[in-house]
N, C-alpha and C positions, 0 to 999 in steps of 0.2 A: 504494500499499499504506500503510495507517494506521500511524502510530508507536505503539508499544507503550510502556506506562508503565515507568519504571524501578522494579523492586522488589527488586534486589540490589545493595546498596552495601557497600563496605568503607572502613575508615579505619585507616591503618597496618597493612593486612592482616588486621584483625579484621572479620568480617562484622556489618553493622548492619541490623537487621530494619526493615521499613517497615509501616505500616498507613495505606493511603491517602498523605496528604501528611505524615504525622507520623513522626519518626524515634524509635527506641527509645532513650531516654536512658541506660538502664542499659548498652546495648551501647555507647554512645558513651564512658560511663564506663570500661568495660573497655578499650576502645581506647586511652583516655588513660593507661593504666598502673595503673588502680584505686587512685588517690589516697586514702589513708586519711582525710584531712581533708575529702573531699568525697563521702562514702558517700551512695548514693541514699537510704537511710533517713533520712538527716539533711535532705534537700531539704524535706520537708514542715515542718520547723521554721523555715524562712527566711520572712521578711516577703513 
């Protein structure tokens, strides 16, 4: 029987969506407690 790919993950009990081999980073931010100084909208400003 072939192995099925993992498509449901959780981090600290918070579901993290996957698209192929990529994790949803916004879901990871939520699972990390939504730190205000690391909002996803600010990620594009980083070098």
